ROLUMKOL-607301 format. One record per residue: residue number from 1; residue in three letters; chain; x, y, z of N, C-alpha, C in turn. Coordinates in nm, 2 decimals. Each point is the difference from the previous one (the first is absolute). Layout:
<atoms>
pos|code|unit|n.X|n.Y|n.Z|ca.X|ca.Y|ca.Z|c.X|c.Y|c.Z
NUM|ALA|A|X|Y|Z|X|Y|Z|X|Y|Z $
...
</atoms>
This chain:
<atoms>
pos|code|unit|n.X|n.Y|n.Z|ca.X|ca.Y|ca.Z|c.X|c.Y|c.Z
1|UNK|A|0.08|-0.12|0.00|-0.08|0.12|0.00|0.09|0.12|0.00 $
2|UNK|A|-0.05|0.10|-0.07|0.07|0.14|0.00|-0.08|0.09|0.09 $
3|UNK|A|0.07|0.07|0.08|-0.06|0.10|0.09|0.00|0.13|-0.07 $
4|UNK|A|-0.12|0.07|0.00|-0.01|0.13|-0.06|-0.08|0.09|0.10 $
5|UNK|A|0.05|0.13|0.01|-0.07|0.09|0.08|0.00|0.14|-0.07 $
6|UNK|A|-0.10|0.07|0.03|-0.01|0.14|-0.05|-0.09|0.09|0.08 $
7|UNK|A|0.01|0.12|-0.02|-0.08|0.10|0.07|-0.11|0.05|-0.09 $
8|UNK|A|-0.11|0.04|0.07|-0.11|0.06|-0.07|-0.06|0.11|0.09 $
9|UNK|A|-0.09|0.09|-0.05|-0.05|0.11|0.08|-0.15|0.01|-0.01 $
10|UNK|A|-0.07|0.01|0.11|-0.14|0.02|0.01|-0.03|0.15|-0.02 $
11|UNK|A|-0.12|0.03|-0.04|-0.04|0.14|-0.01|-0.06|0.03|0.14 $
12|UNK|A|0.00|0.13|0.04|-0.05|0.03|0.14|-0.14|-0.04|0.01 $
13|UNK|A|-0.03|-0.06|0.12|-0.14|-0.04|0.03|-0.04|-0.14|-0.05 $
14|UNK|A|0.10|-0.07|-0.07|-0.04|-0.12|-0.07|0.03|-0.13|0.08 $
15|UNK|A|0.06|0.01|0.12|0.04|-0.12|0.07|-0.11|-0.10|0.03 $
16|UNK|A|-0.10|0.04|0.06|-0.11|-0.09|0.04|-0.06|-0.07|-0.12 $
17|UNK|A|-0.03|0.08|-0.11|-0.06|-0.07|-0.12|0.10|-0.09|-0.06 $
18|UNK|A|0.13|0.03|-0.01|0.10|-0.08|-0.05|0.00|-0.14|0.08 $
19|UNK|A|0.00|0.01|0.13|0.00|-0.12|0.08|-0.13|-0.08|-0.02 $
20|UNK|A|-0.11|0.07|-0.01|-0.13|-0.07|-0.02|0.00|-0.08|-0.13 $
21|UNK|A|0.05|0.06|-0.11|0.01|-0.07|-0.13|0.09|-0.12|0.01 $
22|UNK|A|0.11|0.02|0.06|0.10|-0.11|0.01|-0.05|-0.11|0.09 $
23|UNK|A|-0.08|0.03|0.10|-0.06|-0.10|0.09|-0.10|-0.09|-0.08 $
24|UNK|A|-0.06|0.06|-0.10|-0.10|-0.06|-0.08|0.05|-0.09|-0.12 $
25|UNK|A|0.13|0.01|-0.02|0.06|-0.08|-0.11|-0.04|-0.15|0.00 $
26|UNK|A|0.03|-0.07|0.11|-0.03|-0.14|-0.01|-0.15|-0.04|-0.03 $
27|UNK|A|-0.09|0.08|0.05|-0.14|-0.03|-0.03|-0.05|0.06|-0.13 $
28|UNK|A|0.04|0.12|-0.04|-0.06|0.07|-0.11|0.08|0.00|-0.13 $
29|UNK|A|0.13|-0.03|0.01|0.09|0.01|-0.11|0.08|-0.13|-0.03 $
30|UNK|A|-0.08|-0.11|0.00|0.07|-0.13|-0.02|0.07|0.00|-0.14 $
31|UNK|A|-0.05|0.07|-0.09|0.07|0.01|-0.13|0.13|0.07|0.01 $
32|UNK|A|0.01|0.10|0.08|0.13|0.07|0.02|0.10|-0.10|0.07 $
33|UNK|A|-0.05|-0.07|0.10|0.09|-0.09|0.07|0.05|-0.11|-0.09 $
34|UNK|A|-0.09|-0.05|-0.09|0.05|-0.10|-0.10|0.10|0.06|-0.09 $
35|UNK|A|-0.02|0.12|-0.04|0.10|0.07|-0.09|0.13|0.02|0.07 $
36|UNK|A|0.00|0.04|0.13|0.12|0.02|0.07|0.08|-0.14|0.01 $
37|UNK|A|-0.07|-0.10|0.02|0.06|-0.14|0.01|0.06|-0.03|-0.14 $
38|UNK|A|-0.08|0.02|-0.10|0.04|-0.04|-0.14|0.12|0.08|-0.04 $
39|UNK|A|0.01|0.12|0.04|0.11|0.09|-0.04|0.13|-0.04|0.07 $
40|UNK|A|-0.01|-0.08|0.10|0.12|-0.05|0.08|0.03|0.08|0.12 $
41|UNK|A|-0.10|0.06|0.06|0.02|0.07|0.13|-0.05|-0.08|0.11 $
42|UNK|A|0.09|-0.05|0.08|-0.04|-0.10|0.10|-0.04|0.06|0.13 $
43|UNK|A|0.05|0.13|0.03|-0.03|0.06|0.13|0.00|0.15|-0.02 $
44|UNK|A|-0.09|0.07|0.06|-0.01|0.15|0.01|-0.03|0.04|0.14 $
45|UNK|A|0.09|0.08|0.05|-0.03|0.06|0.13|0.02|0.15|-0.01 $
46|UNK|A|-0.09|0.08|0.05|0.01|0.14|0.00|0.00|0.06|0.14 $
47|UNK|A|0.09|0.09|0.02|0.02|0.08|0.13|-0.03|0.14|-0.03 $
48|UNK|A|-0.04|0.07|0.11|-0.04|0.14|-0.02|0.07|0.09|0.10 $
49|UNK|A|0.04|0.12|-0.04|0.05|0.11|0.09|-0.06|0.13|-0.05 $
50|UNK|A|-0.10|0.04|0.06|-0.07|0.12|-0.05|-0.06|-0.03|-0.14 $
51|UNK|A|0.04|0.09|-0.10|-0.05|-0.02|-0.13|0.09|-0.09|-0.08 $
52|UNK|A|0.12|-0.04|0.05|0.10|-0.08|-0.06|-0.03|-0.15|0.02 $
53|UNK|A|0.00|-0.07|-0.11|-0.02|-0.15|0.01|0.13|-0.07|-0.04 $
54|UNK|A|0.03|-0.11|0.06|0.11|-0.08|-0.03|-0.05|-0.14|-0.04 $
55|UNK|A|0.03|-0.05|-0.12|-0.06|-0.13|-0.04|0.12|-0.09|-0.01 $
56|UNK|A|-0.01|-0.12|0.06|0.10|-0.11|-0.01|-0.07|-0.11|-0.07 $
57|UNK|A|0.07|-0.06|-0.10|-0.06|-0.12|-0.07|0.10|-0.10|-0.03 $
58|UNK|A|-0.04|-0.12|-0.02|0.08|-0.11|-0.05|-0.06|-0.04|-0.14 $
59|UNK|A|0.09|0.00|-0.10|-0.04|-0.03|-0.14|0.08|-0.11|-0.06 $
60|UNK|A|-0.05|-0.06|-0.10|0.07|-0.11|-0.06|0.10|0.04|-0.11 $
61|UNK|A|-0.02|0.12|-0.06|0.09|0.05|-0.10|-0.01|0.15|-0.01 $
62|UNK|A|0.10|0.06|-0.06|0.02|0.15|0.00|-0.12|0.08|-0.07 $
63|UNK|A|-0.08|-0.07|-0.08|-0.10|0.07|-0.08|-0.14|-0.02|0.07 $
64|UNK|A|-0.01|-0.06|0.11|-0.13|-0.03|0.06|-0.09|0.12|0.03 $
65|UNK|A|0.06|0.11|0.05|-0.08|0.12|0.03|-0.05|0.06|-0.13 $
66|UNK|A|0.09|0.01|-0.10|-0.04|0.06|-0.13|-0.12|-0.08|-0.06 $
67|UNK|A|0.00|-0.13|0.01|-0.11|-0.08|-0.05|-0.13|0.04|0.07 $
68|UNK|A|0.01|0.01|0.13|-0.12|0.03|0.08|-0.05|0.14|-0.04 $
69|UNK|A|0.09|0.10|0.01|-0.04|0.14|-0.02|-0.06|0.02|-0.14 $
70|UNK|A|0.03|-0.08|-0.10|-0.05|0.01|-0.13|-0.11|-0.09|-0.04 $
71|UNK|A|-0.06|-0.07|0.10|-0.11|-0.09|-0.02|-0.13|0.07|0.01 $
72|UNK|A|-0.10|-0.05|-0.07|-0.14|0.06|0.00|-0.06|0.01|0.14 $
73|UNK|A|0.01|-0.10|0.08|-0.06|0.01|0.13|0.07|0.10|0.09 $
74|UNK|A|0.13|0.02|-0.02|0.07|0.10|0.08|-0.04|0.14|-0.05 $
75|UNK|A|-0.03|0.02|-0.13|-0.05|0.13|-0.05|-0.13|0.03|0.08 $
76|UNK|A|-0.09|-0.10|0.02|-0.12|0.03|0.07|0.03|0.04|0.15 $
77|UNK|A|0.09|-0.07|0.06|0.04|0.03|0.14|0.06|0.14|0.00 $
78|UNK|A|0.08|0.03|-0.09|0.07|0.14|-0.01|-0.11|0.11|-0.01 $
79|UNK|A|-0.11|-0.03|-0.07|-0.11|0.10|0.00|-0.05|0.03|0.14 $
80|UNK|A|-0.01|-0.11|0.08|-0.05|0.01|0.13|0.10|0.07|0.09 $
81|UNK|A|0.13|-0.02|-0.02|0.11|0.06|0.08|0.03|0.14|-0.04 $
82|UNK|A|-0.04|0.05|-0.12|0.05|0.13|-0.05|-0.04|0.11|0.09 $
83|UNK|A|-0.12|0.00|0.06|-0.03|0.12|0.09|0.09|-0.01|0.13 $
84|UNK|A|0.06|-0.11|0.03|0.07|-0.03|0.13|0.15|0.01|-0.01 $
85|UNK|A|0.05|-0.03|-0.12|0.15|-0.01|-0.01|0.05|0.08|-0.12 $
86|UNK|A|0.13|0.02|0.00|0.06|0.07|-0.11|0.03|-0.10|-0.11 $
87|UNK|A|-0.06|0.01|-0.12|0.02|-0.09|-0.11|0.07|0.08|-0.11 $
88|UNK|A|0.06|-0.07|-0.10|0.06|0.07|-0.11|-0.11|0.01|-0.11 $
89|UNK|A|0.04|0.06|-0.11|-0.09|0.02|-0.11|-0.06|-0.12|-0.06 $
90|UNK|A|0.07|-0.12|0.02|-0.05|-0.13|-0.05|-0.09|-0.07|0.11 $
91|UNK|A|-0.03|0.06|0.11|-0.08|-0.06|0.10|0.08|-0.10|0.09 $
92|UNK|A|0.13|0.01|0.00|0.08|-0.09|0.08|0.05|0.08|0.12 $
93|UNK|A|0.00|-0.06|0.11|0.04|0.07|0.13|0.14|0.06|-0.02 $
94|UNK|A|0.02|0.12|0.05|0.14|0.06|0.00|0.07|-0.07|0.11 $
95|UNK|A|0.10|-0.08|-0.04|0.07|-0.08|0.10|0.15|0.02|-0.01 $
96|UNK|A|0.06|0.02|0.11|0.14|0.02|0.01|0.07|-0.13|0.04 $
97|UNK|A|0.06|-0.07|-0.09|0.06|-0.13|0.03|0.11|0.02|0.09 $
98|UNK|A|0.01|-0.09|0.10|0.11|0.00|0.10|0.10|-0.10|-0.03 $
99|UNK|A|0.13|0.02|0.03|0.11|-0.09|-0.03|0.03|-0.07|0.13 $
100|UNK|A|0.00|-0.13|0.00|0.03|-0.08|0.12|0.15|0.01|0.03 $
101|UNK|A|0.03|0.04|0.12|0.15|0.01|0.04|0.03|-0.10|0.11 $
102|UNK|A|-0.10|-0.05|0.07|0.03|-0.10|0.11|-0.11|-0.09|0.02 $
103|UNK|A|0.03|-0.13|0.02|-0.10|-0.10|0.02|0.06|-0.10|0.10 $
104|UNK|A|-0.08|-0.04|0.10|0.05|-0.10|0.09|-0.12|-0.10|0.03 $
105|UNK|A|0.03|-0.12|0.00|-0.10|-0.11|0.04|0.06|-0.08|0.11 $
106|UNK|A|-0.07|-0.03|0.11|0.04|-0.08|0.10|-0.10|-0.11|0.02 $
107|UNK|A|0.04|-0.10|0.08|-0.09|-0.11|0.03|-0.03|0.01|0.15 $
108|UNK|A|-0.12|0.05|0.04|-0.03|0.02|0.14|0.01|-0.13|0.07 $
109|UNK|A|0.04|0.00|0.13|0.01|-0.12|0.08|-0.13|-0.05|0.05 $
</atoms>
């Protein structure tokens, strides 16, 4: 698995709606979950600090996120997210990819 992380930014006042939409993904967006899996994204975790979001993911190959962001179901999701997040002119989230500089794994006792 490849670890990928990036930052995103919410618009002011969007936090609660953003969380509500993401909480509904398993029940209301099964097609999006299937596309995420199909694109090779095994895990997504998002953290928040004010309006700044930090997303950590595990992907199977370097192009996984591009496949998802350019899929039809993600375009529908992006329409829902547009009032809440900063997107580019193509409807893809403005994301600042982070470079991994340290990783440590241990085996807890």
